N, C-alpha and C positions, 0 to 999 in steps of 0.2 A: 504494500500500500504506500502511496505517496505521502510524504510528510511535508509540513511547512511550518515556518515560524509562527508562533501564536498571534502575532500582530499583523500577519499578512491577510489581505482581503481576498476571500475565496471567490473564484469565478466559475460559473457554469456556462459553457459556450455551445450553443446548438446551431444547426445548419452552419457548421464552422468553416466549410471549404478548406483551403490550405492553411488557414489560421491568421489572416491579416489583422482582424480585430484583436484577437488574443495576443498577437505579437506586439502590437502597440501598447496595450495595457501592461504586458509583462516586462516591457523595456523600462518602465518608470522605476527609478531607484531612489532611495533615501539612505544616506550613509552606506553606500555600496551594497544595499540589500533591496531586492525587488519587493515592492509593496503590494503587488497583486500576485495571486497564485492561481493558475488554472487548475481546478480540481477535476474537471471532466469536460471534454470537448467531443461533440457527436457529429459525425459526418458519414453520409451514405456512400459517397464515391470512393472506390477502392484506391485509386491513385492519389487523390487528394488526402485520403486518410494516411497513406504511406508518408506523404510529405509532412502531415500534421504530427505523426508519431516520431519521425526523425527529428523534427524541430523540438518536440517535447523532450526527447533524449538530450539534445543540446542544452536545454534549459535546466536539466537536473544538476548541472555543474555551475559553480560560481565563475564569474568573469576571470579569464586567464587560466582556469583549471580544466577546460574542456580537453579531453584526451586527443592525442594526435590521430587516433583511429577515425575520429569524426572528419578531420581534414583530409585524411587519406581517401575517404569516401567521396568527398567533393572533388578531389584532384583526379580521381579515376575517370578516364574518358569513355570507357565502355560501360553501358548501363547494365548488362548482365553481370559484369565483374563488380560493379557497384552494389548490385543486389546481394551478391555473395558476401561482400564486405559488411553490408548492413546486417546480414544474418549472423555474422561473427560477433556482432555487438552483444547478442543474447548471452554468449558465454563469457566474453571478455569483460563485460560490464553488466553483470546479471541483475544487480539491484536497480541500477539506473534504467536499464531496459524494461524491467518489470514495471517500474513507476511510470515510464512513458507509455507502455502498453495499457496500463490501467487508466491513464488519463485520456488517451486518444482512442475513442470507441468507434469502430466501423459499424454503423447501425442506421437503418432507415426509420425516421419517425413516421408513424402510420397516417394514412388518410382513408376515408371511408370508401368502401367498394362502390357505393351508389354514385359517387362523383366520376367514376371511370368505367361505368358499365359498358360503354360503347368503344372502349379502347383496349383491344385484346393484347396489344404489345406491352402495356404498362400494368394493367390489372389494378386491383385495389385490395383492401383488407376487409374481411368480414367483421361484424361486430365482436365476435369471439376473439379473432386475431388482434383486433385493436385493443381490447381489454387486456389481453395477455401482454402485448407490447407496452402498454401503459404501466403495467406492474413492473416490467423489467426496467423501464426508464426511471420510474419513481424510486425503485430500490437502488439503482446505480447512483442517482442524485443524492439520496439519503446517505448512502455509504460514502460518497465522495465528500459530502459536507460535514459529516460527523455531528458535533455539537454546535457548529456555526449556524446561527439563525439569520444574521445579517450578511447576506452574500449579494453578489452582482450577477445578473443574468445578461448575456450578450448574444447577438446573432441576428441574422436576417433571413426570414422565410424566402424560399425561391421566388424570383421576381419576374420570370419570363412572361407570366400572364399579364403583368402590369406594364411591361416595357412598351414604349411607343412603337418600336419596330415590330415587335411580336404581335401587337394588336393590329397593326396595318396588314401583316401577312395573314392573320387569322380572322380578319373582318370583325374585330371587336372581341369582347370577353363573354364567355358563356358561363352560366352558373354551374354547368356540369364539369367545368375544368377544375380538377382537384387542386391545382396550384392556387386558385383563388382562396381556398379554404385552409391552406397550410398555416396561415398566421394563427389559426385557432389552436394548433398544437403548441405554438409559442405561448398563446394565451392560457392554455390549460396548465402549462408548467408554472406560469405566474400564479394562477389561481390556487394550485395545489401547494406550491412551495413558498410563495410569497417572498420574493427577494426584496431586500431593502431598496435596491435600485435596479432598473433594467435599461439597456440600450438596444434599440431595435432599428435596423437599417433596411432600406428598400430603395427602389428606383424612383426617379422623378415622375415617371408615368403613373405612379400610385395616386398622385394628386388629382389626376383627371380621369382615372378609371371609373367606370360605372358597370353595375350589373342590374339589369331590369330597371334602369333609370335612376338608380340610387348610387351616390358617390361612395366608393369603397373606403376612401380615407376617413370619411365621417363615421362609417360603421366601425372601422378599426379603432379610431380614437375613443368612441363611445364604449366599446368593449374593454379596451385597456384601462379606462378610467374606473370601470366597475366589472371586473372579471366574473363576479358571481351572477351577473345577468345571464351569461352563457353557461357557467358551471356552478349552479346554485348549491350543489352537494359539498363544495369546498368552503363556503362561507368566507370568501377571501376578503382581505382588506381592499380598499379602493386605492387608486393611484392618481397623482397629479402628473400631467403630461406636458413637459417643457420643451421648448426649442433650445438648441445649443448655440444659435447665432443671433437671436433677437430677445431682448428683454420683453416680458409681457406688458401689455397696456395696463392691466389690472388683474386682480384675483376676483373671480366671479363665483361665489359659493365655493371658495377654496381652490377652484381650478384657474390656472393662468389663461388669460384671454389675449389673443393676438389679432392683428389687423387682418391677416389672411392665412390660409393654409400654406402659402409659399414661404411663410416665416419659418417653417420647419425644414426648409431646403438648405443644404450646405453646399456651397460652391467651393470645391477643393482648391481651385487655383488661388483663392483668397487666403489660404492658410499654408503657403509655402510648398504646396504639392504641384509638381510639374505636369499638371493634367487638368483639363476642364471637365472634371467629373462632378456631376450634380446629383446628389442623393438626398432622400428624405431620411433623417435620423431623429428618432424620438428618444427623449430622456424621461423615463418614468421614475417617480419618487413615491414610495409608500406613504399613504396619507397620515400615518402617525408620526412621520418624520417632518417636523416643522422647520424645514430648511429650504431656502430659495437658492438654487444653483446659480453660479455665474455663467457667462457665455464665453465662447472661444474668442481669443484675441487675434485680430486679423494680422497677417504677416505680409511678406513681400512676394512679388511675382517671381516664380522660378521657371525659366524657359527650358525647352527641350534640349537645346544644344548644350546647356550648362551641365546636364546630368548624364548625357550619353556620349558626348564627343571625346571623352577620355577612355572609352572602350576601344579595343582593337578594331581597325578597319577590316572589313571582310568583303569578298565578292559573293554574288549569288551563285547557287548551283544551277545546273541545267538538267532537266529530266526528259523532255519530249518536245516535239513540234506539232503544230496543227496541220492536217492534210486537207480535210474537207468535211462537209456535213450534208445530210440529206433527211428529208421527211419520210418517216416510216409509220406503218399502221401497227398498233398494238393488238393483242389478242381480243381486247374488248372493243375494237373498232376506233379507238382514239388515235389521233395523230401526234407523234412526238418527233423531236429532232435527235438524230443519231450522229455522233461526231467521231471522226477517225483521226488517230494520232500516230506519229512515228516516235519510237523510243530513241533518245539521243544519249550518247556516252559523254558524260561531263569531263571537261579538261580545262586547264588554264588557257591553253592555246585557242580552243574553240571559243571560250568566253571572251577572251581579248579580241579575237577577230570579229565576233558578232557585235560586240559593244562598239568597237571602232567603226564598223560599217554602219550601224544604226545611228551613231553620233553624226557621222558625215551626212547621212540622209536627212536627219532631223534639222541640222543647221541650214540645210538648203530649202526647207519647207517654207511656205508662206508664213511670215511673222518671225522667222529666225534668221539671224545673220551670223557670220563667223565672229567668234568672241562670246557667244552665248554660253560657252562652257569649255573646260579643258579638253584639248584634242589628244594630248598624250596621257595615257592612263598610267597610274603609279603601279609599281610592283608590290605584290602583297606577300608579306612574310607568313601570315596565318591562313592564307588561302580562303577556304570557306568556313573556317572556324571549327569549333570542337565543343564537346561537353565540358572541357576545361582547357583554358589557355593560360600559360604562365605569362604574367605581365604586371606592370605597376599601375594599378588603378584602384580607387579614383585618385585623380590628381588634386593638388591643393586648392586649385581655383574652383573646384566643384562645390557649389553652395551647400550640398548635403553630404560632403565627403566624410565627415565624422560619423554620420548616421550609416552610410553604406560600408565604410571601411572596416576590415579586419586585418590587422598587420600580419597575422599568422597565415593568411590565406595564400598569398603569393600569386594571385591571378584571379580569374573570373570563370564561373561555371555557367552552363546553359546558354552559351554564346556561339551558336552555329546557325548559319544562314539556311533558309529554305531552298528547296528545288523549285524552279519556275519553268513554265512554258516559254519557249523561245520568243513567241509573239508577245507574251507579257513583259519580257525583258525590254522590248522596244517601247512598250507603253509606259513602263516604270521610268525608263530613261527620259522619254519625252516629258512625262509628268514632272520629274524632278528638275529638268532643265527649264521647263515652262514656269515652274514655281519660282525658280531662282531669278528668272527674267522679269516676271510680272508680280511677284510677291503674293501669289495666290495659286492654289492648285487648279488645274483645268477641269472643266466639266466635259461630259461626252460631246457636247456640241463643239467644244474647242478641238477635240480630237478630230472630229469630222471636218472641221474647217481647215485643219492643217494637213490631213491626209486620211482618206477613207480607210486605208489599210490599218490604221491605228485602232479602229473600232473593233471591239470583241464580237465574236459570233454568239450573240445572246438574244433571246426573245424580247428582252426589255430595253434594248438599245434605243428603239424609236419611241418607246412609251413615255419617256421622261421620268419614270419612277425611280430610276437609279442613276440620275445625272451625275452624281458624285461617286460613281462606282470605283474609281481609282483616285485615292486621296493621299496626297503627299503631306507628311507632318511638317509643319512650318518650324524652322529652327529657332526663331526668335519669339516664339509664343509657347505657352504650355501646350502639351499634346492634347488631341481630342480624346474622348473617353475610351480607355482600353476595355473592351467587352469580351465575352467568351467567344464571340464570332471570329476573333483573331485566330482561333484554332482551326477554322475552316479554310481561310486564305489570307493573304497579306495585303489585299488590294486597298484596304482602308488605312493601311499603316506602312506606306512607302517611305523609305529613308530619304531625308532631304538631300543627302550627298549623292549627286548623280554619278560620281566616280565609282561608288559602290553598287549602284543599280540593283536594289533589292528591297525587300520588306524588312521590318524590324525583327530582331531575334527575341527569344524568350527573355534573355537577360536585359535587353533594352526595354522591353515591356515591363519587366520587374523593376527596373530603375524608375520608370515612369510611375509605377504603382508604389514606389518607395520601399521595396523589400531590401533589407541589408544584403550585401553581396555574399555573405556566408549562409544565406537561406537557400537551401537546395530544393529544387522541384523534382519530384520523382515521376517515373513513368516515361512513356514515349514523348516525343516533342509535341505532338498534338495534345496529349494530356497535360503537359506543362503549360502550354498556351492557355488551355481551358481554365486551369487553376488560377493562373495569374489574372485572367480577364474577369473571373468571378469574385475576386477578393476585394476587401476594403483596404485602402492604402494604410499600411501600418503607421506611417508618420502622422497621418490624420488621427488614427485611433489613439496614438500616444497623447495627442493634444486633448482629445475627448476624455481620456483616462485621467488627465490632470484636473479636469473639471469635476469628474466623478470622485476623485481622491479627496477633494475639498469637502464633499458631502460626507464621506465616511469619517474624515477627521473630526467633523462637528458631531457626528453620531457618537463617536467614542469619548467625547468630552463629558 
């Protein structure tokens, strides 16, 4: 069983992902001791759980005493060999590994079968299964907390149902979508275990989401204020729901009142985060705790180039080229597009030749002149990157260098470029050169204006729905929101440096999300991207943790 100092504030973290929220809280120290202690984190995704557990192992040791075995794992470039090294921790550091395994729990929080009755792929849980799972969850929470009554609950129910992009694709939100109701599992844990404070995170789209004409955000706030309305069997205390960025206009029957729901929206770029990530984050304080929390202190703008330019330069990989497409009939009589590709063998020579050729073609297009970008490509020492690269990073000029840096690391992990379609390389090169010339990324109409061959073979090219399908990240601005979609392709996350002609790596995305460089993401590269995109920026979580700490300091007086 994991142990902690008696004055540490216990945390239960649900829907934990790879652990961004927990990392931020855990990083807060007073007199070289962590003031928050994660007692239990629950995550259903297997690869995110592996990341979560490995980081928990790291936190079992005080600063400076982490065993070299951990760093050997990060420095290993082969994922199968990494996995073998992780398995060796079980015997080399048995107690610490058991603590980490106890803390990080790979478990799916239940949702009712009725919400998914038409979805055979996902299924649901029967009432009996739900009851059984609730018993397991409640026992694990009780076991983790021990005698601690005043604890912190953190987490964010899955947000795909509320995201603006998801709603656009799915034509709105249906009451039969189980993801709409997963916040009730968060609410049930509040009602049953009554934390002193909770922090609940979700997407901006939550503010405008509706089901059957009713605003979901209003329902969630109502339920969080009085969990016993939904779960009367627990006779729960009520909660006051605060914004972390705006002072309330007044207290109305004990509840803080704000000008609008948008006052609960945190714009990450206002708080030193190199990313325009806008999220709804609610701070709940149990009604018997008569404390009004402070709000976050605004910081300075941190631009993308400031946090990723000191990472090793890479070139993209090449995997295939486009041959042709044709319309074919499916078995059910529908028409779909079938595309044919040729497999290409990646090499430095092929990449250099293609990029040189593409650059020459692009500068001769309408709107481009010689001088739009470098014609001589640099030589690359690190080629296409690796799961670990020996290098000196971050540099002193990086505004978050102290946050990212681990002097024992000696390099950077998860920094390997993606494989791209040859035709996409030309689009990426055009996009980055265009952005440098005009200070904005091109829309699809700009591709068409400069050269029809730049347009992708895609059904939505003419529709205008995805006019920004290829988006270059501007160097002198915070990045756009890193989402889980980055795991599918890199089109929205093209590197600003045309010489590199590629999309962002996992480590660059992790820097944007403010994960420390010694935070290792487990699994395939696709799984790593997915984890990074789903996380809360740890450096923002740290600032939220400092607000929460003030509340607990007053509770203990």
